[in-house]
C-alpha positions in Angstrom: -37.3 -39.2 6.9 -35.0 -39.7 4.4 -31.0 -40.5 4.3 -29.3 -38.4 1.7 -25.9 -39.3 0.6 -23.3 -38.7 -2.7 -20.7 -40.7 -4.7 -17.1 -39.9 -5.0 -16.7 -41.8 -8.3 -14.0 -43.9 -9.0 -13.4 -42.4 -12.2 -11.4 -39.3 -9.6 -8.0 -40.5 -9.0 -8.0 -41.8 -5.3 -5.5 -38.8 -4.3 -8.5 -36.7 -4.3 -10.6 -38.7 -2.2 -9.0 -37.5 1.4 -10.3 -33.8 0.6 -13.7 -34.8 -0.8 -14.4 -36.7 2.5 -13.7 -34.1 4.8 -15.2 -31.5 2.6 -17.9 -33.7 3.3 -17.5 -34.9 6.8 -17.4 -30.6 7.6 -20.1 -29.6 5.6 -22.6 -31.9 7.4 -23.2 -34.8 5.0 -24.4 -37.9 6.3 -23.0 -40.4 3.9 -20.4 -40.4 0.8 -20.4 -43.9 -1.2 -17.5 -45.2 -2.9 -17.8 -48.2 -5.7 -15.6 -51.1 -6.2 -15.7 -50.7 -10.3 -13.2 -52.8 -11.9 -10.6 -51.7 -12.5 -10.4 -48.7 -11.1 -10.4 -48.2 -7.0 -10.4 -50.7 -3.7 -13.7 -50.3 -2.0 -12.2 -51.0 1.5 -9.3 -49.6 1.3 -10.7 -46.6 0.1 -13.3 -46.6 2.3 -10.9 -47.7 5.5 -8.8 -44.4 4.1 -12.1 -42.3 4.2 -13.4 -43.1 7.3 -10.0 -42.9 9.0 -9.4 -39.2 7.6 -13.2 -38.5 8.7 -15.3 -38.0 12.3 -18.6 -38.2 11.9 -19.0 -39.6 7.8 -20.7 -43.2 7.3 -19.1 -44.3 4.2 -20.6 -46.8 2.0 -19.2 -49.4 -0.5 -21.7 -49.8 -2.7 -20.9 -52.7 -3.9 -18.1 -55.4 -3.3 -18.8 -58.0 -6.4 -18.9 -61.3 -4.3 -17.0 -63.7 -7.2 -13.8 -61.5 -6.3 -13.8 -61.8 -2.3 -13.5 -64.9 -0.5 -16.4 -64.4 1.9 -14.0 -65.1 5.3 -12.0 -62.0 3.9 -15.0 -59.9 3.4 -16.1 -61.1 7.0 -12.7 -59.7 8.5 -12.7 -56.6 6.6 -16.2 -56.0 7.3 -15.5 -56.4 11.4 -12.5 -54.4 11.5 -13.9 -51.5 9.8 -17.1 -51.8 12.2 -14.4 -52.0 15.3 -12.6 -49.4 13.8 -15.2 -46.8 13.6 -18.5 -47.9 15.0 -21.4 -47.3 13.1 -20.1 -45.7 10.1 -18.8 -48.1 7.4 -22.1 -49.3 5.1 -21.4 -52.5 3.3 -22.8 -53.6 0.4 -22.3 -57.2 -2.0 -23.7 -58.2 -5.0 -23.0 -60.3 -8.5 -20.5 -57.5 -10.2 -20.3 -56.7 -13.5 -20.6 -60.1 -15.8 -18.1 -58.8 -18.2 -15.3 -57.7 -15.6 -16.3 -61.0 -13.7 -15.5 -62.6 -16.7 -12.1 -60.7 -17.8 -10.7 -62.4 -14.2 -12.1 -65.8 -14.2 -14.2 -65.2 -11.7 -17.6 -65.5 -13.6 -20.0 -67.5 -11.7 -22.1 -70.1 -13.7 -25.1 -68.8 -11.1 -24.5 -65.9 -9.7 -27.9 -65.6 -8.1 -26.7 -69.0 -6.1 -23.0 -67.3 -4.9 -25.1 -64.7 -3.8 -27.5 -66.4 -1.5 -24.6 -68.6 -0.3 -22.5 -65.6 0.0 -25.0 -63.3 2.3 -26.0 -66.3 4.4 -22.3 -67.1 5.2 -21.1 -63.5 5.4 -23.8 -62.5 8.0 -23.3 -65.4 10.0 -19.6 -64.6 10.8 -20.5 -61.2 11.3 -22.8 -62.5 13.8 -20.0 -63.9 16.0 -21.1 -67.7 14.5 -18.3 -70.5 13.8 -19.5 -70.9 10.0 -19.4 -74.7 8.1 -20.8 -74.4 4.8 -20.5 -76.9 1.5 -22.1 -75.2 -1.1 -21.8 -74.8 -4.5 -19.5 -71.9 -3.9 -19.2 -70.8 -0.9 -17.1 -73.7 1.4 -16.2 -73.3 4.9 -14.9 -75.6 7.4 -15.0 -74.1 11.1 -15.0 -70.5 10.4 -14.9 -68.1 12.6 -13.8 -64.3 13.8 -10.9 -63.7 16.1 -12.4 -60.2 16.9 -15.9 -60.2 15.3 -18.0 -57.1 15.7 -19.0 -55.7 18.5 -22.3 -54.0 17.3 -24.5 -56.0 14.5 -23.5 -55.0 10.8 -26.0 -54.2 8.3 -25.1 -56.1 4.8 -26.9 -54.5 1.8 -27.0 -56.7 -1.4 -27.2 -55.0 -4.7 -29.9 -56.2 -7.1 -31.9 -55.8 -10.4 -33.9 -58.4 -11.1 -37.1 -60.4 -9.8 -34.8 -63.2 -8.2 -32.6 -61.0 -6.9 -34.7 -58.2 -5.7 -36.6 -61.2 -3.6 -33.2 -63.2 -2.4 -31.7 -59.7 -0.9 -35.0 -59.7 1.2 -34.7 -63.0 2.2 -31.2 -63.3 2.8 -30.2 -59.4 3.0 -30.5 -56.5 5.7 -31.7 -53.9 2.9 -30.9 -53.2 -1.1 -29.4 -51.2 -3.2 -31.4 -49.7 -6.3 -28.9 -48.5 -9.3 -29.3 -44.8 -10.5 -31.5 -46.1 -13.6 -34.5 -47.4 -11.0 -37.4 -44.4 -11.3 -40.2 -44.0 -8.6 -42.5 -46.9 -10.2 -38.9 -49.2 -10.4 -38.5 -48.8 -6.7 -42.0 -49.5 -5.5 -41.7 -52.8 -7.9 -38.2 -53.3 -5.9 -40.1 -53.3 -2.4 -43.0 -55.3 -3.6 -40.5 -57.7 -4.7 -38.0 -57.5 -1.5 -41.3 -58.1 0.8 -42.2 -61.3 -1.7 -39.1 -62.4 -0.4 -39.3 -61.4 3.3 -42.7 -63.0 3.9 -41.5 -66.1 2.3 -39.1 -66.6 5.3 -41.1 -64.7 7.7 -39.1 -61.8 7.9 -40.4 -58.1 10.1 -37.3 -56.8 10.9 -36.3 -53.5 8.8 -35.0 -53.7 5.4 -33.1 -50.8 4.3 -33.2 -49.4 0.7 -30.9 -47.1 -0.9 -31.3 -45.2 -4.2 -28.9 -43.9 -6.4 -30.1 -40.8 -8.1 -27.9 -39.4 -11.3 -27.5 -36.1 -10.3 -26.4 -32.9 -12.2 -26.8 -29.1 -11.5 -25.3 -26.0 -13.0 -25.6 -24.5 -16.5 -24.6 -27.4 -18.6 -26.4 -29.9 -16.1 -29.0 -31.2 -18.7 -26.3 -31.7 -21.2 -24.1 -33.4 -19.0 -27.0 -35.7 -17.8 -28.2 -36.3 -20.9 -24.5 -37.4 -22.1 -23.8 -39.6 -19.5 -27.2 -41.4 -19.7 -26.8 -41.9 -23.3 -23.2 -43.1 -22.9 -24.4 -45.7 -20.1 -27.3 -47.0 -22.8 -30.0 -45.9 -20.3 -33.7 -44.7 -20.9 -33.4 -40.9 -21.8 -36.7 -40.4 -19.1 -36.9 -37.7 -16.7 -37.8 -40.1 -14.1 -34.3 -41.8 -14.8 -32.8 -38.5 -13.1 -32.6 -35.0 -12.8 -30.6 -32.2 -13.9 -31.3 -28.6 -12.3 -31.1 -26.6 -8.9 -31.5 -28.0 -5.3 -35.1 -27.5 -6.0 -35.4 -29.7 -8.4 -33.4 -32.0 -7.3 -34.9 -32.3 -3.6 -38.1 -32.8 -5.6 -36.9 -35.9 -7.4 -35.6 -37.2 -4.4 -38.7 -36.8 -2.4 -40.2 -39.1 -5.2 -37.6 -41.8 -4.7 -38.6 -41.7 -1.2 -42.3 -41.2 -1.8 -42.0 -44.9 -3.4 -40.3 -46.7 -1.1 -36.4 -45.4 -0.4 -35.0 -44.8 2.8 -31.9 -42.9 1.4 -31.0 -41.6 -1.5 -27.4 -41.0 -3.0 -26.9 -38.4 -5.4 -24.7 -39.9 -8.1 -22.8 -36.7 -10.2 -21.8 -37.4 -13.8 -18.6 -38.9 -14.6 -17.5 -35.5 -16.1 -18.7 -33.4 -13.2 -16.5 -30.4 -13.6 -16.3 -29.6 -10.0 -16.8 -32.8 -7.5 -15.9 -30.5 -4.4 -18.7 -28.0 -5.5 -21.2 -31.1 -5.9 -20.7 -32.1 -1.9 -21.1 -28.8 -0.9 -24.6 -28.4 -3.0 -25.8 -31.8 -1.9 -24.4 -30.9 1.4 -25.8 -26.7 1.8 -28.4 -26.6 -0.3 -30.2 -30.5 -1.1 -29.6 -31.2 2.5 -32.2 -28.5 3.7 -34.7 -29.2 1.4 -34.9 -32.5 2.2 -36.4 -34.2 5.6 -33.5 -35.6 8.1 -33.3 -38.9 8.7 -34.8 -40.6 11.3 -32.1 -42.2 14.1 -31.2 -45.7 13.3 -33.8 -48.3 14.6 -32.4 -49.8 17.5 -33.6 -53.5 16.3 -31.3 -52.8 13.2 -28.1 -52.9 15.6 -28.0 -55.3 18.5 -25.5 -54.1 22.0 -23.2 -56.8 22.0 -22.1 -60.1 19.9 -20.5 -63.0 21.4 -16.8 -63.8 21.1 -15.9 -66.3 18.3 -13.1 -68.4 17.7 -10.1 -68.2 15.2 -10.4 -69.0 11.5 -9.2 -72.6 11.2 -6.4 -73.5 8.4 
């Protein structure tokens, strides 16, 4: 049973988000995903606005670059969104694009070490724990949230390389894979994630989200080819789909068969009608893809303990 979503690309101006989020909500789309790409739009601010404008839509940020954000700030924002919009905010974190991190003076010498420390501290804070860490990058002294989430927050990690994928299995609750991930890549990612989970004895669910390059309409194939060439990606059929709803649903199913739990359709940067793309995903592709199963109860706990204030 498959989750299905679509991307609101930050190449669109922020003022377009309201109409598209409302359309997604009204059309029955389950998930709308946003990106915090430098230097376009803020992930938390955009997600909070989209959640406020809608009633049932889940909104994902995939992903927040951890070098840019103190982990306590991310925990406060994630907890606030969960309390304001229970069960509807989806959070992904990751290394970020290293050239962008260098532009802002935030590039880490060891991105994997930073992500490991960050995931460990973030998940502990969101569990309502008081956290002290003295790591290479993450340093906290007696930090706890005054307003922790009342339900567990699932933290996903964006990962591509073997070390990051194993780390995601060890330290995250799910993994986000890029749109250049073919079905065989999803299978390999699952193997590496499971290696990490086995190494630390984890048996809880691990949710895999995969983006899929998607174009539809009379010029779909040309737009998809141009997008992938601009990104320097291999022009392989399994790296994207151009066509009608049947073709897109078949591509989604191939990723699901390989191990994806949710597939997020990623339009081209030059998609001529983003609203039509949302309607296409919700009204034409969704009926051809099995509906998602309810969130397993073990992913969400009934409550979390109260915690003290963040100390200076």
